[in-house]
C-alpha positions in Angstrom: 0.0 0.0 0.0 1.0 3.6 -0.5 -0.1 7.1 0.5 -3.6 7.9 -0.3 -4.4 9.4 -3.8 -7.2 10.4 -5.9 -8.6 8.3 -8.7 -11.5 8.7 -11.2 -13.5 5.7 -12.2 -16.0 5.5 -15.1 -19.1 3.3 -14.7 -21.3 1.9 -17.4 -24.2 -0.5 -17.7 -26.7 -1.5 -20.4 -28.3 -4.6 -19.0 -31.0 -4.9 -16.4 -31.7 -1.9 -14.2 -28.8 0.1 -15.5 -28.9 3.0 -13.0 -29.3 0.5 -10.1 -26.3 -1.4 -11.4 -24.2 1.8 -11.2 -25.5 2.7 -7.7 -24.7 -0.9 -6.5 -21.2 -0.9 -7.9 -20.5 2.5 -6.3 -21.9 1.2 -3.0 -19.7 -1.9 -3.2 -16.7 0.2 -4.0 -17.4 2.5 -1.1 -18.0 -0.4 1.3 -14.8 -2.2 0.2 -12.7 -0.5 2.9 -9.6 0.7 1.1 -11.6 3.2 -1.1 -13.1 6.4 0.2 -15.9 7.8 -1.9 -15.5 11.5 -2.6 -18.0 12.4 -5.3 -20.2 11.0 -8.0 -21.5 12.5 -11.2 -25.0 12.4 -12.4 -26.0 9.6 -14.6 -26.4 9.9 -18.4 -28.2 7.7 -20.9 -25.7 7.2 -23.7 -25.9 5.8 -27.2 -23.6 2.9 -27.7 -20.3 3.6 -29.5 -18.3 1.2 -31.6 -20.7 -1.8 -31.3 -24.1 -0.2 -31.8 -26.5 -3.2 -32.0 -27.3 -3.1 -28.3 -29.3 -1.1 -25.7 -28.3 2.4 -24.6 -26.0 2.6 -21.6 -26.2 4.5 -18.4 -22.8 6.0 -17.6 -21.3 8.0 -14.7 -18.0 8.8 -13.0 -16.8 8.4 -9.5 -14.1 10.3 -7.7 -12.4 8.3 -4.9 -9.5 8.4 -2.6 -7.5 5.2 -2.1 -4.3 3.9 -0.7 -4.5 0.9 -3.1 -1.9 1.1 -5.9 -3.4 1.2 -9.4 -3.1 -2.6 -10.0 -4.8 -3.3 -6.6 -7.6 -0.9 -7.5 -8.0 -2.6 -10.9 -8.2 -5.9 -9.1 -10.9 -4.6 -6.8 -12.9 -3.2 -9.7 -12.8 -6.6 -11.5 -13.9 -8.3 -8.3 -16.9 -6.0 -8.1 -17.7 -6.6 -11.8 -17.6 -10.4 -11.2 -19.7 -10.2 -8.0 -22.3 -8.4 -10.0 -22.4 -11.1 -12.6 -20.2 -9.4 -15.2 -17.7 -12.1 -16.3 -15.9 -12.3 -19.5 -17.3 -9.8 -22.1 -18.5 -11.8 -25.1 -18.3 -8.9 -27.5 -15.7 -6.1 -27.3 -17.7 -2.9 -26.4 -20.8 -5.1 -26.2 -23.5 -5.5 -23.6 -22.5 -5.5 -19.9 -24.1 -5.6 -16.5 -21.4 -3.3 -15.2 -18.1 -1.9 -16.6 -15.7 -0.1 -14.3 -12.6 1.5 -15.7 -9.9 3.7 -14.1 -9.7 7.0 -16.0 -7.1 8.7 -13.9 -5.0 7.6 -10.9 -3.5 10.9 -9.6 -1.2 12.1 -12.3 0.2 8.6 -13.0 0.8 7.4 -16.5 0.9 3.6 -16.9 0.9 1.5 -20.1 1.4 -2.2 -20.1 -0.6 -5.4 -21.0 -2.7 -5.2 -17.8 -3.5 -1.6 -17.3 -3.4 1.7 -19.2 -3.9 5.0 -17.3 -5.1 7.5 -18.3 -7.8 5.5 -20.0 -6.7 5.2 -23.7 -10.0 6.3 -25.3 -11.4 8.7 -22.7 -10.4 11.8 -24.5 -12.6 10.7 -27.5 -15.6 9.7 -25.3 -18.2 12.4 -24.7 -20.1 10.0 -22.4 -17.0 9.8 -20.2 -15.8 13.4 -20.3 -19.2 14.9 -19.6 -19.7 13.2 -16.2 -16.1 13.8 -15.4 -16.6 17.5 -16.1 -19.6 17.5 -13.7 -17.4 16.5 -10.7 -14.0 18.0 -11.5 -13.6 20.7 -14.2 -10.0 21.3 -13.2 -8.4 17.8 -13.3 -5.7 17.6 -15.9 -5.2 14.7 -18.3 -1.7 13.7 -17.3 -0.6 13.2 -21.0 -2.6 15.8 -23.0 -2.5 18.4 -20.2 -6.1 19.4 -20.8 -9.1 19.8 -18.6 -12.3 17.8 -19.2 -13.9 21.0 -20.7 -11.0 21.4 -23.1 -11.2 17.7 -24.1 -14.9 18.0 -24.6 -14.3 21.0 -26.9 -12.0 18.8 -29.0 -14.8 16.4 -29.8 -16.4 18.1 -32.8 -18.7 17.6 -35.7 -19.7 14.0 -36.6 -17.8 12.5 -33.6 -19.9 14.6 -31.2 -23.2 14.1 -33.1 -22.7 10.3 -33.0 -22.3 10.3 -29.2 -25.8 11.2 -28.0 -26.1 11.5 -24.2 -29.2 12.5 -22.1 -29.0 13.4 -18.4 -30.9 10.8 -16.4 -33.3 12.0 -13.7 -32.7 10.1 -10.6 -35.4 9.4 -8.0 
């Protein structure tokens, strides 16, 4: 274990009660012990990207503090996914009960066969950047040195039009 640091985690679900899946994953993470919940974005209904023959997703972002190293945090996220019934994904970018990804881990940059931080496609994903922007407008992408707002501004034209998102009202 190391000193505590801040991490941002994206959440997505397009099977079953999608918003409830995100709330359950956030609760499981918060109750895990080594992760302290700091903030959560609102949820967004989002059109699928890449593999489009599936239900729309509900997406959100969590801000947490943890003393787990990035690999231990990834392991915890995979355990939560498995506990919720999300085992091996049959189709890349396909349907899932829950998908948890580390977007940022402090200002660390990691790229190997197991883990890539910052998340390699996040700067192209409106459905990731918008909820990230909701909870921390000032966090800098450790490679691109841009805020979520600046990254959102870079998604233009057809790329932005093809990523429809709708704020989801929560009860």
